[in-house]
Structure formats: structure tokens, C-alpha cells
Residue, then its C-alpha position, 0 to 999 in steps of 0.5 A: m888671226t889676231r895681229k900682234p901689238t908692234a913696240k910702237d903701238n906699246a909705246h903709245a899705250g904706254a904714253k897714253a896711260t901717263v898721260e891719263k894718270q897725270r891727268e888724275i893727278q891733276r883732277e884730284q888737287d884741283r878738288k883740294e884748292p882752297a877758295e880764297g881770292k888774291g893777295d893785295d900784292d904789289k901792282k906796279g908794272a912789270v920791268q923790261t930790259g930786252l930789244r922788246s916787250y914781254p906780256e905782263e899780265m897773264p890770263p886766269q886759265h887753267l889747262e889739262k896735263p900735259g898742257l898743250e901751248a897751242d890751247m895757251q890764250v897768251k902764247p908763249q914767245f920763241e923764236a928770239l927774232d932779234y938773235r942772230g945765228s953764227g954758226k956756234l953749233k954748225g954740223m952738230v945733232a942735239l936731242i932735246t926731251g921736252g922739245d915739243s913746247g916751252i923751253g924746249r921748242a925755243v931751244a930746239v929753234l935757237y940750236a937750228r938757227e945756230g946750225a945744229d939738227v935737232a931730235i924732238v922727244y916728247l910725251s903725247s902733245h904731238e900738235d906742238a911737237e909738229e909746230t916745233r918740227a916746222y919752225v925748225e926746219k924753217e931755220g934749214r935743218q932736220c927735225v926728228l920727232i920721237p914720242g914716248d915717256v921718258k920714265d921709260s929706260k927701254f924707250c930712252k935707248q931707243a929715242v937716242e939709237k933713232t936720233v943716231k941712225e936718222l941725223g948721223g950722230l948726237d953731240i948734245l943732249v938736253n935733258n928738259a922733259a918734267f912733271q910738276q903738280h903742286a900741293h898745299s900739304l905734304e899729305d897731298i903727295t900720294d906715293e903714285r904722284l911722289n913716283e910720277t914726279l921723281h921718275t920723270n924728273v930723275n929718272g928720265y935724266f938718268y936714262m937719257a944721259r945712259a943712253a946717249l952717253p956711249h955716243l958722245k965724244k969729246g966736245s959733246c955736252i949735257i945740258n940739265t934743265g933744273s929750277v929755282v926751286g931746286l936752289r931754295g925750296s918751295k912749300e907748294l912743290l915739295d916733290y918737285s923742288a925735291t928732283k930739281g936739287a937732285i938734278h943739279a947734284f947729278t949735273m955736278s956728279l956727271a961733270a966730274s965722271l965726264i971731265g976726262k973724256g972732254i965731255r962737258v955737263n951744266a945746268i940751267a936754273p929757270g926761274p918763273v918762265w910762261t910755258p905750258l906746264n904752268p897754266a897746267d899746274r895752277s888754277a886759273e885764278e892763281i895763274v894771273e899772278f905768275g912770276k909777279q913775285t920776281e924783281f921783274k913782276r913777271p914771267a920770263q918768256p922762253e926766248e929768254l932763256s934759249p940764248a943760255y943753252v947755246f952758250l952752254a951747248s957750244p965750245a966756242c963759248s963755254s969749252y972751260i965751263t963744266g959742272i954749274v948751275l947757271p940762275i936765270t930766275g928773275t930775281i936778285g941773287t937766287 
């Protein structure tokens, strides 16, 4: 007797298909890359203003999408060893999309350090997700892993329901999952590629917020990850920039819609951050210049952004803040 596919089987097959689609988009762009060398950019040393120094030179590495943090030659710094928790999120539950690596992982660790249990939604990077769970549990909190594709509205609803069932509620939603692939021309962006970017970055945020809303209450919040390119555009990230601009507008609109319920909605607009997203987007030759166009002349590390996500999540810190897009770009101005 043939076994009927389960919902888990279908979700796994859908995620596998999405990964292959994203890799094909990557391969298509790789074939179009111009054969050109590095420019004569300013080679002065990077700026360090924190309690410890961060990497200034990035290795010439190109990752296959969706990009595993475990495969990166220089690992992103996410532990925030100098950050001391003080119970700002005690007793809360957070759901973070794209929480397996990069910014999402760093946010998960600090949320746990501040007393929250965490659910991690991710596409297919199981090894990264397991490592994130280990770090959350090291902080003494629970962590639920939920693999699936945020382009699927049914999955988003299931992810929220699983979070509520296993962790007892939902107080914080962090929309962070994203797809990015640069292009040198508008003509490079096919309908399929455009839809992959739009549906992941915009539809996914809508779906997760809509699914979460019935479970959020007074004092809850939604934090969306935008981008500096949503503030000032990027000639090589036409579709991605458009989605990030949409996320900023969505943030302000949803904040106005939910303020009467006592639910805050804000966004953070990062500049260049050292995560798997970027070596999975750029060629090995290009990635060595990543972040050097900022005043800091280096990319940020995820742990340099995660405290801002704590700030916007904590009622003790930001109870009078909603509808903002907070730029953390390494650049004076935006």
C-alpha cells in the first residue's frame, strides 16, 4: 500500500524546491558576471569603536545558496560576549524568521540572554539551525526549530501555531528571512527571479504578521528587518531594494494600524553585515570589498546589530516607540 505524503513530507519537498530555485537563480547570475578586477578603493584601515576589534579583511569565498554559516571561512561574530542580560524580555516568547544564522542567530541569542524562549523559522540550513538552538539553550531558554518556506502562507500560520503550542504564547515577531541576488542589469531579472524576491521578502512578512496577530496582545511587538538599500536604493539590487522599501512602508502602516491594540511595530535597516547572505550573493572576487564603502571601511558583525533588536522588543526600553525605521548602516546620515 502506497503511503500518503504527510504535511511534513510536503513541507520538506517545498523547501527543497525553493532551495534549488534559488541556486539556479544564483548560477544564472554567476554566468553573467563581468570579468573585471578590483578597483583602487581607499585601503586605509577599518574603524573599530567597540570593546573588541572586528575582522577588516574578508576572504574571497563564494557560497552556494542559501548559504551555510558553518561553511564560512571567517565566521560571523554573534555571541556578544560583552553584553550582559538583565531580564528585559523575561517570560516572553519570540519567533524569528531566518533565525538559523546571521542577524537572526545573533538576535535569538540575545533574546534568550534577556529571558525569552525562542522559535526559529528557517528554510533548509539544518546544521546552522541546530547550532543556534544550542546557543539559545546554553542561555537557559527553550528553542523550537521550524523549517519551511515563508512564501507559503499556510506554513506561516502553522509556524505560529507550533510556537504558541510548544512555548505557551507569542510576544515578539521578528521578520528577518530574505532572498537576495544582485544583478548588473534590469534585464537580468526574470519574472521567476522577481517573484522569488518579492514573495520571500514582502509576502513572507505579511503572512507571518497576519498569522501572529491573533496571538499578540498589549505590550507585544513586531520588528521587521529592512535595509539601507530600502532607504537609498542600489543599482545592483533593484528587486531587493524595492522589497526593502516596501518593508519600511509596511512597518509604518502596520504600526498605525496596531497602535490602538497596544502593539508596536518597528524596523531596523542594516547596512553591510557579515552573514551567509552576502558571500552567497557576491563572487569571491567582489566579496573581499564588502563593507569597505562605509565610514567604518568594514562590514558590521551580527552582534553589533542584535542589541538594537532587544531595545525595540523590550517594553522597558521602547514602550513609546513605534513606526520607526532605525538605520544601523556604518554610514554618517543613512
